[in-house]
C-alpha positions as CSV (number, residue, x, y, z in Angstrom):
1,M,-3.6,-24.5,31.7
2,G,-5.0,-21.3,33.2
3,D,-8.8,-20.5,33.7
4,I,-10.7,-19.4,30.7
5,Q,-11.9,-16.2,30.9
6,T,-14.7,-14.2,29.2
7,V,-14.4,-11.2,26.8
8,P,-17.9,-10.1,26.9
9,A,-20.0,-9.5,23.8
10,R,-19.5,-5.9,23.2
11,G,-17.3,-5.4,26.0
12,G,-13.5,-5.2,27.0
13,K,-10.9,-7.2,29.2
14,A,-7.3,-7.1,30.1
15,A,-5.0,-9.1,31.5
16,H,-1.5,-9.6,32.7
17,V,1.0,-12.0,30.8
18,K,4.5,-13.0,31.9
19,K,7.6,-13.3,29.7
20,G,7.1,-17.1,28.2
21,Q,4.0,-17.5,29.2
22,H,1.2,-17.8,26.7
23,I,-2.3,-15.9,26.2
24,K,-4.9,-18.4,24.0
25,I,-7.4,-16.4,22.3
26,I,-10.6,-17.9,20.9
27,N,-13.4,-17.2,18.5
28,T,-16.4,-18.9,20.6
29,H,-19.0,-18.3,18.2
30,G,-16.7,-18.3,15.1
31,E,-17.8,-14.6,13.7
32,Q,-16.4,-12.5,16.1
33,V,-13.7,-10.0,15.4
34,V,-11.5,-9.6,18.5
35,D,-9.3,-5.9,18.3
36,T,-6.0,-7.2,20.4
37,W,-3.5,-4.7,22.0
38,A,-0.2,-5.5,24.1
39,F,1.5,-3.1,26.3
40,N,4.8,-3.4,28.2
41,A,4.1,-4.5,31.5
42,E,6.6,-1.6,32.7
43,G,5.4,1.6,31.6
44,T,2.5,1.8,28.5
45,A,3.9,4.2,26.6
46,E,5.8,1.4,24.8
47,Y,2.7,-1.1,22.6
48,M,2.6,-3.2,19.8
49,A,2.3,-1.2,16.8
50,M,0.9,-2.4,13.8
51,D,3.0,-0.2,11.8
52,A,6.2,-1.4,13.0
53,T,5.0,-5.0,13.0
54,R,4.1,-5.0,9.1
55,A,7.6,-3.6,8.7
56,Y,9.1,-6.0,10.6
57,N,7.8,-8.8,9.1
58,Q,7.5,-7.6,5.9
59,R,3.8,-8.6,5.3
60,M,0.1,-7.0,5.9
61,S,-1.2,-10.0,7.9
62,P,1.1,-11.7,10.9
63,L,1.3,-15.9,10.0
64,V,2.8,-18.3,12.8
65,G,6.0,-17.4,13.8
66,D,6.2,-14.2,13.5
67,H,7.1,-11.5,16.0
68,L,4.4,-8.8,17.1
69,V,6.3,-5.6,17.9
70,T,6.4,-2.4,20.1
71,N,7.2,1.2,18.5
72,K,10.3,0.4,20.2
73,R,10.9,-2.2,17.1
74,R,11.5,-5.3,19.2
75,P,9.1,-7.9,20.0
76,I,6.5,-8.2,22.6
77,L,4.2,-11.2,21.3
78,T,4.7,-14.2,18.8
79,L,2.2,-15.7,17.2
80,I,2.9,-19.6,18.2
81,E,-0.4,-21.4,16.8
82,D,-3.1,-20.4,14.7
83,T,-6.3,-22.5,13.7
84,S,-8.1,-20.1,11.7
85,P,-7.7,-19.3,8.3
86,G,-5.0,-16.8,9.7
87,R,-7.4,-13.6,8.2
88,H,-6.5,-10.9,10.7
89,D,-6.3,-7.1,10.1
90,T,-3.2,-4.4,10.8
91,Q,-4.8,-1.9,9.1
92,M,-8.1,-0.7,10.7
93,A,-8.1,1.7,13.7
94,A,-10.2,0.7,16.5
95,C,-13.9,1.9,16.3
96,D,-14.3,4.4,18.5
97,Q,-17.8,7.0,19.1
98,W,-16.3,9.0,15.8
99,R,-16.5,6.2,13.8
100,Y,-20.0,5.1,14.8
101,H,-21.1,9.0,14.4
102,L,-19.8,9.0,10.5
103,L,-22.1,5.1,9.8
104,G,-25.1,7.7,11.3
105,V,-25.4,6.3,14.8
106,E,-27.1,9.0,17.0
107,G,-25.9,9.1,20.5
108,Y,-23.4,6.7,22.1
109,H,-22.7,3.2,21.0
110,D,-20.0,0.6,22.4
111,N,-17.0,0.5,21.1
112,C,-13.3,-0.8,21.1
113,A,-11.8,2.5,22.0
114,D,-13.8,2.7,24.8
115,N,-13.5,-1.2,25.9
116,L,-9.6,-0.8,25.8
117,S,-9.7,1.8,28.6
118,H,-12.2,-0.5,30.6
119,G,-10.2,-3.7,30.7
120,M,-6.9,-1.2,31.2
121,K,-8.7,0.1,34.2
122,E,-10.2,-3.1,35.7
123,L,-6.2,-4.1,36.1
124,G,-5.3,-0.5,37.5
125,E,-3.6,0.5,34.1
126,K,-3.8,3.3,31.8
127,E,-3.0,3.2,28.1
128,T,-1.2,6.7,27.0
129,H,-3.1,6.1,24.0
130,I,-5.7,4.1,22.0
131,P,-2.9,2.4,19.3
132,A,-3.9,0.8,16.2
133,P,-4.8,-3.4,17.5
134,L,-4.1,-6.3,15.9
135,N,-7.9,-6.8,14.8
136,L,-7.9,-10.8,15.4
137,F,-10.3,-13.1,13.0
138,M,-11.3,-9.7,10.8
139,N,-11.5,-10.2,7.3
140,I,-10.5,-6.9,5.4
141,P,-9.5,-8.0,2.1
142,W,-7.1,-5.9,-0.1
143,Q,-6.8,-5.6,-3.9
144,P,-4.7,-4.7,-6.1
145,D,-5.6,-1.3,-6.5
146,G,-5.6,-0.6,-2.9
147,T,-9.2,-0.5,-2.4
148,L,-10.1,-2.6,1.2
149,S,-13.6,-4.1,2.1
150,F,-15.3,-5.1,5.5
151,D,-16.2,-8.8,4.7
152,P,-17.4,-11.4,7.7
153,P,-14.9,-13.0,9.1
154,L,-13.2,-16.8,7.4
155,T,-13.3,-18.2,11.2
156,K,-15.5,-20.9,12.4
157,P,-16.8,-21.3,15.8
158,G,-13.9,-22.6,18.2
159,D,-10.8,-21.3,16.3
160,Y,-8.1,-19.7,18.0
161,V,-4.9,-18.0,18.0
162,V,-2.0,-18.5,20.1
163,L,0.6,-15.7,21.4
164,K,3.7,-16.2,23.6
165,A,5.0,-13.2,25.7
166,E,8.3,-11.9,24.6
167,I,8.7,-9.5,27.7
168,D,6.1,-8.5,30.7
169,C,2.9,-7.2,29.1
170,I,-0.6,-6.2,29.6
171,V,-2.7,-7.8,26.6
172,A,-6.3,-6.2,26.1
173,M,-9.1,-7.3,24.0
174,S,-13.1,-6.1,22.8
175,S,-15.4,-8.2,21.3
176,C,-15.7,-5.4,18.8
177,P,-19.3,-4.3,18.7
178,Q,-19.5,-3.6,15.2
179,D,-23.3,-4.5,14.3
180,I,-23.8,-2.0,11.5
181,L,-21.2,-3.5,9.2
182,P,-21.5,-7.4,8.1
183,I,-17.3,-7.5,10.1
184,N,-19.2,-9.5,12.9
185,G,-20.8,-11.9,10.4
186,T,-24.1,-11.1,8.4
187,S,-26.3,-11.6,11.6
188,G,-25.0,-8.4,13.0
189,T,-25.0,-9.8,16.6
190,P,-21.6,-9.1,18.5
191,T,-20.7,-12.2,20.6
192,E,-18.2,-12.9,23.6
193,A,-15.1,-14.1,22.8
194,H,-12.6,-15.8,25.6
195,F,-9.2,-16.4,26.5
196,E,-6.8,-17.8,29.2
197,V,-3.2,-17.2,30.0
198,Y,-0.6,-20.2,30.7
């Protein structure tokens, strides 16, 4: 097994994951959303695409055994284990400075879009843009009339997912810094998450 690494509270990390390797992403404290992206290691213009993934699997949220596919419609990751209730969001964009301005924040607020860039920069990599992430552990119920809501996670401490790399890729993660809406629990306190590559 690999070394356990930290995605700091309100921060981001990225890791190289070779074809056939696994990455385990752990919701350490139980109520932390982890925005997750994947990019082709040979060129980040190919990336995990939520719109293509929904069409590929014909469902709103991936289940164990489902492929997560790129903007070129080929598998980049496969969800092979999930100890959480399985509620993961594929609809919402990563939070960014403009999102927090709309929520009434003046000045800078930590955000997932910047966390992606910081995590990639640590590896000497750069994303071509900010794709819509797989929002692991994020509870966004949808209703028959099409409405969505931002609800607290259903996870418990230590819940995790395991993703298998189908190509050499870079997986980036952000411990979402959202502290205005209850997506990281009703306490409004983002926490760290952990991951390992093996």
